[in-house]
TORKOL-774588 format. One record per residue (C-alpha): residue number from 1; residue in three letters; x negated, y negated, z. Coordinates in steps of 0.5 Angstrom, whole numbers, always signed. Layout:
# TORKOL-774588
<atom resi="NUM" resn="ALA" east="X" north="Y" up="Z"/>
...
# end
This chain:
# TORKOL-774588
<atom resi="1" resn="MET" east="+54" north="+85" up="-124"/>
<atom resi="2" resn="ASN" east="+51" north="+88" up="-130"/>
<atom resi="3" resn="ASP" east="+46" north="+83" up="-132"/>
<atom resi="4" resn="GLN" east="+42" north="+83" up="-125"/>
<atom resi="5" resn="ARG" east="+36" north="+85" up="-125"/>
<atom resi="6" resn="PRO" east="+33" north="+92" up="-122"/>
<atom resi="7" resn="GLY" east="+32" north="+92" up="-115"/>
<atom resi="8" resn="ALA" east="+36" north="+85" up="-114"/>
<atom resi="9" resn="SER" east="+39" north="+83" up="-107"/>
<atom resi="10" resn="TYR" east="+46" north="+84" up="-106"/>
<atom resi="11" resn="GLY" east="+47" north="+80" up="-100"/>
<atom resi="12" resn="ILE" east="+46" north="+80" up="-92"/>
<atom resi="13" resn="ASP" east="+47" north="+86" up="-89"/>
<atom resi="14" resn="HIS" east="+46" north="+83" up="-82"/>
<atom resi="15" resn="TYR" east="+41" north="+79" up="-77"/>
<atom resi="16" resn="VAL" east="+38" north="+78" up="-70"/>
<atom resi="17" resn="VAL" east="+37" north="+71" up="-67"/>
<atom resi="18" resn="PRO" east="+34" north="+69" up="-61"/>
<atom resi="19" resn="VAL" east="+38" north="+68" up="-55"/>
<atom resi="20" resn="SER" east="+38" north="+67" up="-48"/>
<atom resi="21" resn="ASP" east="+43" north="+70" up="-45"/>
<atom resi="22" resn="ILE" east="+46" north="+76" up="-49"/>
<atom resi="23" resn="ASP" east="+52" north="+77" up="-46"/>
<atom resi="24" resn="ARG" east="+54" north="+70" up="-47"/>
<atom resi="25" resn="TRP" east="+52" north="+71" up="-54"/>
<atom resi="26" resn="SER" east="+56" north="+77" up="-56"/>
<atom resi="27" resn="GLU" east="+63" north="+73" up="-52"/>
<atom resi="28" resn="PHE" east="+61" north="+67" up="-57"/>
<atom resi="29" resn="TYR" east="+61" north="+72" up="-63"/>
<atom resi="30" resn="THR" east="+68" north="+76" up="-60"/>
<atom resi="31" resn="HIS" east="+72" north="+69" up="-59"/>
<atom resi="32" resn="VAL" east="+69" north="+65" up="-65"/>
<atom resi="33" resn="LEU" east="+69" north="+70" up="-71"/>
<atom resi="34" resn="GLY" east="+73" north="+75" up="-68"/>
<atom resi="35" resn="ALA" east="+67" north="+81" up="-67"/>
<atom resi="36" resn="VAL" east="+68" north="+87" up="-63"/>
<atom resi="37" resn="PRO" east="+61" north="+89" up="-60"/>
<atom resi="38" resn="ARG" east="+58" north="+96" up="-62"/>
<atom resi="39" resn="THR" east="+56" north="+102" up="-59"/>
<atom resi="40" resn="THR" east="+49" north="+103" up="-59"/>
<atom resi="41" resn="GLY" east="+47" north="+108" up="-65"/>
<atom resi="42" resn="GLY" east="+55" north="+109" up="-68"/>
<atom resi="43" resn="ASN" east="+57" north="+107" up="-74"/>
<atom resi="44" resn="ARG" east="+64" north="+103" up="-72"/>
<atom resi="45" resn="PRO" east="+65" north="+99" up="-66"/>
<atom resi="46" resn="VAL" east="+68" north="+103" up="-60"/>
<atom resi="47" resn="ARG" east="+66" north="+100" up="-53"/>
<atom resi="48" resn="PRO" east="+60" north="+95" up="-51"/>
<atom resi="49" resn="GLN" east="+54" north="+97" up="-49"/>
<atom resi="50" resn="ARG" east="+47" north="+94" up="-48"/>
<atom resi="51" resn="ALA" east="+42" north="+96" up="-54"/>
<atom resi="52" resn="ARG" east="+35" north="+98" up="-53"/>
<atom resi="53" resn="ALA" east="+30" north="+93" up="-52"/>
<atom resi="54" resn="GLY" east="+34" north="+87" up="-50"/>
<atom resi="55" resn="VAL" east="+38" north="+87" up="-56"/>
<atom resi="56" resn="GLN" east="+46" north="+87" up="-57"/>
<atom resi="57" resn="PHE" east="+49" north="+88" up="-64"/>
<atom resi="58" resn="THR" east="+57" north="+86" up="-65"/>
<atom resi="59" resn="PHE" east="+61" north="+88" up="-71"/>
<atom resi="60" resn="VAL" east="+63" north="+82" up="-75"/>
<atom resi="61" resn="GLY" east="+68" north="+86" up="-80"/>
<atom resi="62" resn="ALA" east="+64" north="+89" up="-84"/>
<atom resi="63" resn="CYS" east="+58" north="+86" up="-82"/>
<atom resi="64" resn="HIS" east="+53" north="+87" up="-75"/>
<atom resi="65" resn="VAL" east="+49" north="+82" up="-72"/>
<atom resi="66" resn="GLY" east="+45" north="+82" up="-67"/>
<atom resi="67" resn="GLY" east="+43" north="+77" up="-61"/>
<atom resi="68" resn="ALA" east="+35" north="+78" up="-58"/>
<atom resi="69" resn="SER" east="+34" north="+76" up="-51"/>
<atom resi="70" resn="CYS" east="+27" north="+72" up="-53"/>
<atom resi="71" resn="PRO" east="+22" north="+73" up="-48"/>
<atom resi="72" resn="GLU" east="+20" north="+66" up="-49"/>
<atom resi="73" resn="ALA" east="+23" north="+59" up="-48"/>
<atom resi="74" resn="LEU" east="+27" north="+57" up="-55"/>
<atom resi="75" resn="PRO" east="+24" north="+53" up="-60"/>
<atom resi="76" resn="ALA" east="+29" north="+46" up="-60"/>
<atom resi="77" resn="SER" east="+34" north="+46" up="-66"/>
<atom resi="78" resn="ARG" east="+34" north="+41" up="-70"/>
<atom resi="79" resn="GLY" east="+41" north="+39" up="-69"/>
<atom resi="80" resn="LEU" east="+48" north="+41" up="-71"/>
<atom resi="81" resn="GLY" east="+48" north="+42" up="-79"/>
<atom resi="82" resn="ALA" east="+40" north="+41" up="-80"/>
<atom resi="83" resn="GLY" east="+37" north="+46" up="-75"/>
<atom resi="84" resn="LEU" east="+35" north="+53" up="-79"/>
<atom resi="85" resn="PRO" east="+36" north="+58" up="-80"/>
<atom resi="86" resn="ARG" east="+43" north="+57" up="-82"/>
<atom resi="87" resn="TYR" east="+47" north="+63" up="-83"/>
<atom resi="88" resn="ARG" east="+54" north="+63" up="-86"/>
<atom resi="89" resn="TYR" east="+61" north="+67" up="-87"/>
<atom resi="90" resn="PHE" east="+66" north="+67" up="-92"/>
<atom resi="91" resn="VAL" east="+74" north="+64" up="-90"/>
<atom resi="92" resn="ARG" east="+79" north="+62" up="-94"/>
<atom resi="93" resn="ALA" east="+80" north="+55" up="-95"/>
<atom resi="94" resn="GLN" east="+87" north="+55" up="-93"/>
<atom resi="95" resn="ASP" east="+85" north="+58" up="-86"/>
<atom resi="96" resn="LEU" east="+80" north="+52" up="-85"/>
<atom resi="97" resn="ASP" east="+84" north="+48" up="-81"/>
<atom resi="98" resn="GLU" east="+86" north="+55" up="-76"/>
<atom resi="99" resn="HIS" east="+78" north="+55" up="-75"/>
<atom resi="100" resn="LEU" east="+77" north="+48" up="-73"/>
<atom resi="101" resn="ARG" east="+83" north="+49" up="-68"/>
<atom resi="102" resn="ARG" east="+79" north="+55" up="-66"/>
<atom resi="103" resn="LEU" east="+72" north="+52" up="-65"/>
<atom resi="104" resn="ASP" east="+76" north="+47" up="-61"/>
<atom resi="105" resn="GLU" east="+79" north="+51" up="-56"/>
<atom resi="106" resn="TYR" east="+73" north="+55" up="-54"/>
<atom resi="107" resn="GLN" east="+69" north="+47" up="-54"/>
<atom resi="108" resn="VAL" east="+64" north="+49" up="-60"/>
<atom resi="109" resn="PHE" east="+61" north="+43" up="-62"/>
<atom resi="110" resn="HIS" east="+62" north="+43" up="-70"/>
<atom resi="111" resn="THR" east="+62" north="+38" up="-76"/>
<atom resi="112" resn="GLU" east="+69" north="+37" up="-80"/>
<atom resi="113" resn="ALA" east="+71" north="+41" up="-86"/>
<atom resi="114" resn="PHE" east="+67" north="+38" up="-92"/>
<atom resi="115" resn="ARG" east="+67" north="+39" up="-99"/>
<atom resi="116" resn="THR" east="+59" north="+40" up="-102"/>
<atom resi="117" resn="SER" east="+56" north="+44" up="-107"/>
<atom resi="118" resn="GLU" east="+49" north="+42" up="-104"/>
<atom resi="119" resn="GLU" east="+47" north="+50" up="-105"/>
<atom resi="120" resn="GLY" east="+49" north="+51" up="-113"/>
<atom resi="121" resn="GLU" east="+56" north="+53" up="-111"/>
<atom resi="122" resn="GLU" east="+62" north="+49" up="-109"/>
<atom resi="123" resn="GLY" east="+66" north="+50" up="-103"/>
<atom resi="124" resn="THR" east="+68" north="+47" up="-96"/>
<atom resi="125" resn="ALA" east="+64" north="+48" up="-90"/>
<atom resi="126" resn="VAL" east="+65" north="+47" up="-83"/>
<atom resi="127" resn="ARG" east="+58" north="+48" up="-79"/>
<atom resi="128" resn="PHE" east="+57" north="+49" up="-72"/>
<atom resi="129" resn="GLU" east="+52" north="+53" up="-67"/>
<atom resi="130" resn="ASP" east="+52" north="+58" up="-62"/>
<atom resi="131" resn="PRO" east="+51" north="+57" up="-55"/>
<atom resi="132" resn="ASP" east="+43" north="+57" up="-56"/>
<atom resi="133" resn="GLY" east="+43" north="+53" up="-62"/>
<atom resi="134" resn="ASN" east="+43" north="+58" up="-67"/>
<atom resi="135" resn="GLN" east="+46" north="+55" up="-73"/>
<atom resi="136" resn="LEU" east="+53" north="+58" up="-77"/>
<atom resi="137" resn="GLU" east="+58" north="+56" up="-82"/>
<atom resi="138" resn="PHE" east="+64" north="+57" up="-84"/>
<atom resi="139" resn="TRP" east="+65" north="+57" up="-92"/>
<atom resi="140" resn="ALA" east="+70" north="+57" up="-96"/>
<atom resi="141" resn="PRO" east="+68" north="+57" up="-104"/>
<atom resi="142" resn="VAL" east="+72" north="+55" up="-109"/>
<atom resi="143" resn="ARG" east="+71" north="+62" up="-112"/>
<atom resi="144" resn="MET" east="+71" north="+67" up="-107"/>
<atom resi="145" resn="PRO" east="+67" north="+73" up="-110"/>
<atom resi="146" resn="ALA" east="+71" north="+80" up="-109"/>
<atom resi="147" resn="ASN" east="+68" north="+83" up="-104"/>
<atom resi="148" resn="GLY" east="+68" north="+77" up="-99"/>
<atom resi="149" resn="MET" east="+74" north="+78" up="-94"/>
<atom resi="150" resn="ASP" east="+73" north="+85" up="-94"/>
<atom resi="151" resn="GLN" east="+74" north="+88" up="-88"/>
<atom resi="152" resn="GLU" east="+76" north="+81" up="-85"/>
<atom resi="153" resn="THR" east="+76" north="+80" up="-77"/>
<atom resi="154" resn="THR" east="+83" north="+79" up="-73"/>
<atom resi="155" resn="VAL" east="+81" north="+71" up="-73"/>
<atom resi="156" resn="LYS" east="+80" north="+72" up="-81"/>
<atom resi="157" resn="VAL" east="+72" north="+71" up="-82"/>
<atom resi="158" resn="GLY" east="+70" north="+75" up="-88"/>
<atom resi="159" resn="ARG" east="+63" north="+78" up="-90"/>
<atom resi="160" resn="ILE" east="+57" north="+74" up="-89"/>
<atom resi="161" resn="ALA" east="+56" north="+69" up="-95"/>
<atom resi="162" resn="GLY" east="+49" north="+68" up="-94"/>
<atom resi="163" resn="ALA" east="+43" north="+63" up="-90"/>
<atom resi="164" resn="VAL" east="+39" north="+58" up="-91"/>
<atom resi="165" resn="PHE" east="+32" north="+58" up="-88"/>
<atom resi="166" resn="GLU" east="+25" north="+54" up="-88"/>
<atom resi="167" resn="SER" east="+20" north="+54" up="-93"/>
<atom resi="168" resn="ARG" east="+14" north="+49" up="-93"/>
<atom resi="169" resn="ASP" east="+13" north="+50" up="-101"/>
<atom resi="170" resn="LEU" east="+19" north="+51" up="-105"/>
<atom resi="171" resn="THR" east="+15" north="+54" up="-111"/>
<atom resi="172" resn="LYS" east="+12" north="+59" up="-107"/>
<atom resi="173" resn="THR" east="+18" north="+61" up="-104"/>
<atom resi="174" resn="ALA" east="+22" north="+62" up="-111"/>
<atom resi="175" resn="ASP" east="+16" north="+66" up="-114"/>
<atom resi="176" resn="PHE" east="+16" north="+71" up="-108"/>
<atom resi="177" resn="PHE" east="+24" north="+72" up="-108"/>
<atom resi="178" resn="THR" east="+24" north="+72" up="-115"/>
<atom resi="179" resn="GLU" east="+19" north="+77" up="-116"/>
<atom resi="180" resn="TYR" east="+21" north="+82" up="-110"/>
<atom resi="181" resn="CYS" east="+28" north="+81" up="-109"/>
<atom resi="182" resn="GLY" east="+31" north="+80" up="-116"/>
<atom resi="183" resn="VAL" east="+35" north="+73" up="-114"/>
<atom resi="184" resn="ASP" east="+34" north="+68" up="-119"/>
<atom resi="185" resn="PRO" east="+34" north="+60" up="-117"/>
<atom resi="186" resn="ILE" east="+40" north="+56" up="-118"/>
<atom resi="187" resn="SER" east="+39" north="+49" up="-123"/>
<atom resi="188" resn="ASN" east="+44" north="+44" up="-123"/>
<atom resi="189" resn="ALA" east="+45" north="+37" up="-122"/>
<atom resi="190" resn="ASP" east="+48" north="+39" up="-115"/>
<atom resi="191" resn="VAL" east="+42" north="+41" up="-112"/>
<atom resi="192" resn="PRO" east="+38" north="+37" up="-108"/>
<atom resi="193" resn="LYS" east="+30" north="+37" up="-110"/>
<atom resi="194" resn="ASP" east="+29" north="+38" up="-103"/>
<atom resi="195" resn="THR" east="+33" north="+45" up="-103"/>
<atom resi="196" resn="LEU" east="+32" north="+52" up="-107"/>
<atom resi="197" resn="ALA" east="+38" north="+56" up="-108"/>
<atom resi="198" resn="LEU" east="+39" north="+63" up="-110"/>
<atom resi="199" resn="LYS" east="+44" north="+67" up="-112"/>
<atom resi="200" resn="PHE" east="+46" north="+74" up="-109"/>
<atom resi="201" resn="ALA" east="+48" north="+80" up="-114"/>
<atom resi="202" resn="GLY" east="+54" north="+81" up="-110"/>
<atom resi="203" resn="GLY" east="+56" north="+73" up="-109"/>
<atom resi="204" resn="GLY" east="+53" north="+68" up="-103"/>
<atom resi="205" resn="ARG" east="+47" north="+65" up="-103"/>
<atom resi="206" resn="LEU" east="+40" north="+65" up="-100"/>
<atom resi="207" resn="ALA" east="+38" north="+58" up="-100"/>
<atom resi="208" resn="PHE" east="+31" north="+55" up="-97"/>
<atom resi="209" resn="GLN" east="+30" north="+47" up="-95"/>
<atom resi="210" resn="LYS" east="+24" north="+44" up="-96"/>
<atom resi="211" resn="VAL" east="+20" north="+43" up="-88"/>
<atom resi="212" resn="ASN" east="+13" north="+40" up="-87"/>
<atom resi="213" resn="ALA" east="+13" north="+44" up="-80"/>
<atom resi="214" resn="LEU" east="+16" north="+50" up="-78"/>
<atom resi="215" resn="ILE" east="+21" north="+50" up="-73"/>
<atom resi="216" resn="GLY" east="+20" north="+58" up="-70"/>
<atom resi="217" resn="ARG" east="+26" north="+61" up="-70"/>
<atom resi="218" resn="THR" east="+26" north="+65" up="-76"/>
<atom resi="219" resn="GLY" east="+22" north="+72" up="-74"/>
<atom resi="220" resn="GLY" east="+15" north="+71" up="-76"/>
<atom resi="221" resn="HIS" east="+12" north="+71" up="-69"/>
<atom resi="222" resn="ILE" east="+17" north="+74" up="-65"/>
<atom resi="223" resn="HIS" east="+20" north="+81" up="-65"/>
<atom resi="224" resn="PRO" east="+25" north="+83" up="-67"/>
<atom resi="225" resn="LEU" east="+28" north="+77" up="-70"/>
<atom resi="226" resn="HIS" east="+30" north="+78" up="-78"/>
<atom resi="227" resn="THR" east="+35" north="+78" up="-83"/>
<atom resi="228" resn="ALA" east="+37" north="+85" up="-87"/>
<atom resi="229" resn="MET" east="+38" north="+84" up="-94"/>
<atom resi="230" resn="MET" east="+42" north="+90" up="-98"/>
<atom resi="231" resn="VAL" east="+40" north="+93" up="-105"/>
<atom resi="232" resn="GLN" east="+42" north="+99" up="-109"/>
<atom resi="233" resn="GLY" east="+40" north="+106" up="-105"/>
<atom resi="234" resn="ASP" east="+37" north="+108" up="-111"/>
<atom resi="235" resn="GLU" east="+33" north="+102" up="-113"/>
<atom resi="236" resn="MET" east="+30" north="+101" up="-105"/>
<atom resi="237" resn="MET" east="+24" north="+105" up="-106"/>
<atom resi="238" resn="LYS" east="+22" north="+102" up="-112"/>
<atom resi="239" resn="VAL" east="+23" north="+95" up="-109"/>
<atom resi="240" resn="TYR" east="+18" north="+98" up="-103"/>
<atom resi="241" resn="ASP" east="+13" north="+101" up="-108"/>
<atom resi="242" resn="ARG" east="+12" north="+94" up="-111"/>
<atom resi="243" resn="MET" east="+12" north="+91" up="-105"/>
<atom resi="244" resn="TRP" east="+6" north="+96" up="-103"/>
<atom resi="245" resn="ALA" east="+2" north="+95" up="-108"/>
<atom resi="246" resn="ASP" east="+2" north="+87" up="-108"/>
<atom resi="247" resn="LEU" east="+2" north="+86" up="-101"/>
<atom resi="248" resn="PRO" east="-3" north="+87" up="-95"/>
<atom resi="249" resn="GLU" east="+0" north="+91" up="-89"/>
<atom resi="250" resn="TRP" east="+0" north="+87" up="-82"/>
<atom resi="251" resn="ASP" east="-3" north="+91" up="-77"/>
<atom resi="252" resn="HIS" east="+1" north="+88" up="-72"/>
<atom resi="253" resn="ASP" east="+5" north="+93" up="-67"/>
<atom resi="254" resn="PRO" east="+11" north="+89" up="-64"/>
<atom resi="255" resn="VAL" east="+12" north="+94" up="-59"/>
<atom resi="256" resn="VAL" east="+5" north="+94" up="-56"/>
<atom resi="257" resn="ARG" east="+5" north="+86" up="-57"/>
<atom resi="258" resn="THR" east="+12" north="+82" up="-58"/>
<atom resi="259" resn="CYS" east="+10" north="+76" up="-60"/>
<atom resi="260" resn="VAL" east="+5" north="+73" up="-63"/>
<atom resi="261" resn="PRO" east="+3" north="+66" up="-63"/>
<atom resi="262" resn="ALA" east="+6" north="+61" up="-68"/>
<atom resi="263" resn="GLU" east="+0" north="+58" up="-71"/>
<atom resi="264" resn="GLU" east="-3" north="+65" up="-72"/>
<atom resi="265" resn="THR" east="+3" north="+68" up="-76"/>
<atom resi="266" resn="GLN" east="+4" north="+61" up="-80"/>
<atom resi="267" resn="GLN" east="-3" north="+62" up="-83"/>
<atom resi="268" resn="LEU" east="-1" north="+69" up="-86"/>
<atom resi="269" resn="PRO" east="+0" north="+71" up="-93"/>
<atom resi="270" resn="PRO" east="+6" north="+74" up="-95"/>
<atom resi="271" resn="ARG" east="+6" north="+81" up="-92"/>
<atom resi="272" resn="VAL" east="+9" north="+88" up="-90"/>
<atom resi="273" resn="GLY" east="+9" north="+91" up="-84"/>
<atom resi="274" resn="ILE" east="+12" north="+96" up="-78"/>
<atom resi="275" resn="HIS" east="+20" north="+94" up="-77"/>
<atom resi="276" resn="GLY" east="+18" north="+95" up="-69"/>
<atom resi="277" resn="SER" east="+23" north="+100" up="-67"/>
<atom resi="278" resn="PRO" east="+24" north="+107" up="-68"/>
<atom resi="279" resn="VAL" east="+27" north="+106" up="-75"/>
<atom resi="280" resn="GLY" east="+21" north="+104" up="-77"/>
<atom resi="281" resn="GLN" east="+17" north="+109" up="-75"/>
<atom resi="282" resn="PRO" east="+18" north="+114" up="-80"/>
<atom resi="283" resn="TRP" east="+16" north="+109" up="-85"/>
<atom resi="284" resn="ARG" east="+9" north="+108" up="-82"/>
<atom resi="285" resn="THR" east="+8" north="+116" up="-81"/>
<atom resi="286" resn="GLY" east="+10" north="+118" up="-88"/>
<atom resi="287" resn="PHE" east="+7" north="+112" up="-92"/>
<atom resi="288" resn="GLY" east="+2" north="+109" up="-87"/>
<atom resi="289" resn="ARG" east="+6" north="+102" up="-89"/>
<atom resi="290" resn="GLY" east="+12" north="+98" up="-86"/>
<atom resi="291" resn="ASP" east="+19" north="+97" up="-88"/>
<atom resi="292" resn="SER" east="+19" north="+90" up="-86"/>
<atom resi="293" resn="PHE" east="+17" north="+84" up="-90"/>
<atom resi="294" resn="TRP" east="+15" north="+77" up="-89"/>
<atom resi="295" resn="ASP" east="+15" north="+71" up="-94"/>
<atom resi="296" resn="TRP" east="+10" north="+65" up="-94"/>
<atom resi="297" resn="ASP" east="+14" north="+62" up="-88"/>
<atom resi="298" resn="THR" east="+14" north="+67" up="-83"/>
<atom resi="299" resn="ASN" east="+22" north="+69" up="-85"/>
<atom resi="300" resn="ALA" east="+22" north="+76" up="-83"/>
<atom resi="301" resn="PHE" east="+26" north="+81" up="-88"/>
<atom resi="302" resn="HIS" east="+28" north="+89" up="-89"/>
<atom resi="303" resn="TRP" east="+32" north="+92" up="-94"/>
<atom resi="304" resn="VAL" east="+38" north="+96" up="-93"/>
<atom resi="305" resn="PRO" east="+41" north="+101" up="-98"/>
<atom resi="306" resn="GLY" east="+48" north="+102" up="-101"/>
<atom resi="307" resn="VAL" east="+52" north="+105" up="-105"/>
<atom resi="308" resn="PRO" east="+57" north="+101" up="-110"/>
<atom resi="309" resn="VAL" east="+65" north="+101" up="-107"/>
<atom resi="310" resn="ALA" east="+70" north="+105" up="-111"/>
<atom resi="311" resn="GLY" east="+66" north="+104" up="-118"/>
<atom resi="312" resn="THR" east="+64" north="+98" up="-117"/>
<atom resi="313" resn="GLU" east="+58" north="+94" up="-118"/>
<atom resi="314" resn="ALA" east="+59" north="+87" up="-114"/>
<atom resi="315" resn="THR" east="+60" north="+91" up="-107"/>
<atom resi="316" resn="LEU" east="+55" north="+96" up="-103"/>
<atom resi="317" resn="THR" east="+57" north="+100" up="-97"/>
<atom resi="318" resn="PRO" east="+50" north="+101" up="-93"/>
<atom resi="319" resn="GLU" east="+48" north="+107" up="-92"/>
<atom resi="320" resn="SER" east="+42" north="+111" up="-88"/>
<atom resi="321" resn="SER" east="+36" north="+110" up="-91"/>
<atom resi="322" resn="ARG" east="+33" north="+116" up="-88"/>
<atom resi="323" resn="LYS" east="+36" north="+121" up="-94"/>
<atom resi="324" resn="TYR" east="+32" north="+116" up="-99"/>
<atom resi="325" resn="LEU" east="+26" north="+116" up="-95"/>
<atom resi="326" resn="ASP" east="+26" north="+124" up="-95"/>
<atom resi="327" resn="ALA" east="+27" north="+124" up="-102"/>
<atom resi="328" resn="TYR" east="+22" north="+120" up="-104"/>
<atom resi="329" resn="LEU" east="+17" north="+124" up="-99"/>
<atom resi="330" resn="ALA" east="+19" north="+130" up="-102"/>
<atom resi="331" resn="ALA" east="+18" north="+128" up="-110"/>
<atom resi="332" resn="LYS" east="+12" north="+125" up="-107"/>
<atom resi="333" resn="GLN" east="+9" north="+131" up="-104"/>
<atom resi="334" resn="SER" east="+11" north="+135" up="-110"/>
<atom resi="335" resn="ARG" east="+7" north="+131" up="-114"/>
# end
């Protein structure tokens, strides 16, 4: 991955989706993805424990994902395979029949396995949804990245392979993510005109589909819905510096006001702002700036620092952002 630009996103570390029943959501992930509910504040799964503020995290192998009790009625899904966002997981092609049988066993609504290259990469997909209509996918690429199945679950599900979000203007979206996330568009005849596909440095894809109106499941107006992407730790603060220099700070405090009307956030430009949990407070205190950022279409993100595994550059292991924060603040104060 030596051809990647500084500050390139290596992939998705975790995400949080809206749910109406956290226990049901957690059980779904355990059965369907082989997830293990995590202990609050711990680095590895030990025993189920409800996290703060109505959020439960669970480990899907090396990745942790969250279900957040939504304070308002969930927006209607556009339907299986069409609703967004959609999160995908690496699986092996030879295991697809096994995954289909498990989906049937737990009465999960799903597509059949089908070949596609619509997001700039050839492979086989199975799309399905959780009990609240959040869209998921098993993805078996023709060329599995070196880290794709690292720490796979007991039911042979690998790392998060990517995600697909909504975009009202693909050109604006491409410009934003190329500039601030170091990922470049994939251009080939297989990518439809209404789709933007971007290649992660560590394998997998970040994609966007053109929509006329946002559906509202992406976290732009509902805390704590978001997606966290990984970047090399020694580059993270440089990425934030660039964002802070270019993007306005959103004065919204999600601890005080959990939800903002969707029509209000959809009129706002890309911006940075407070994360909305105790993790975010050091950023606001130390810099007067937040660590979360939003694109043109209210999709909410933040960065997770990582270090290469076994001397490679293709796989990153997440680290606490605190040490990078402290080093950055120390350097800033010594100037």
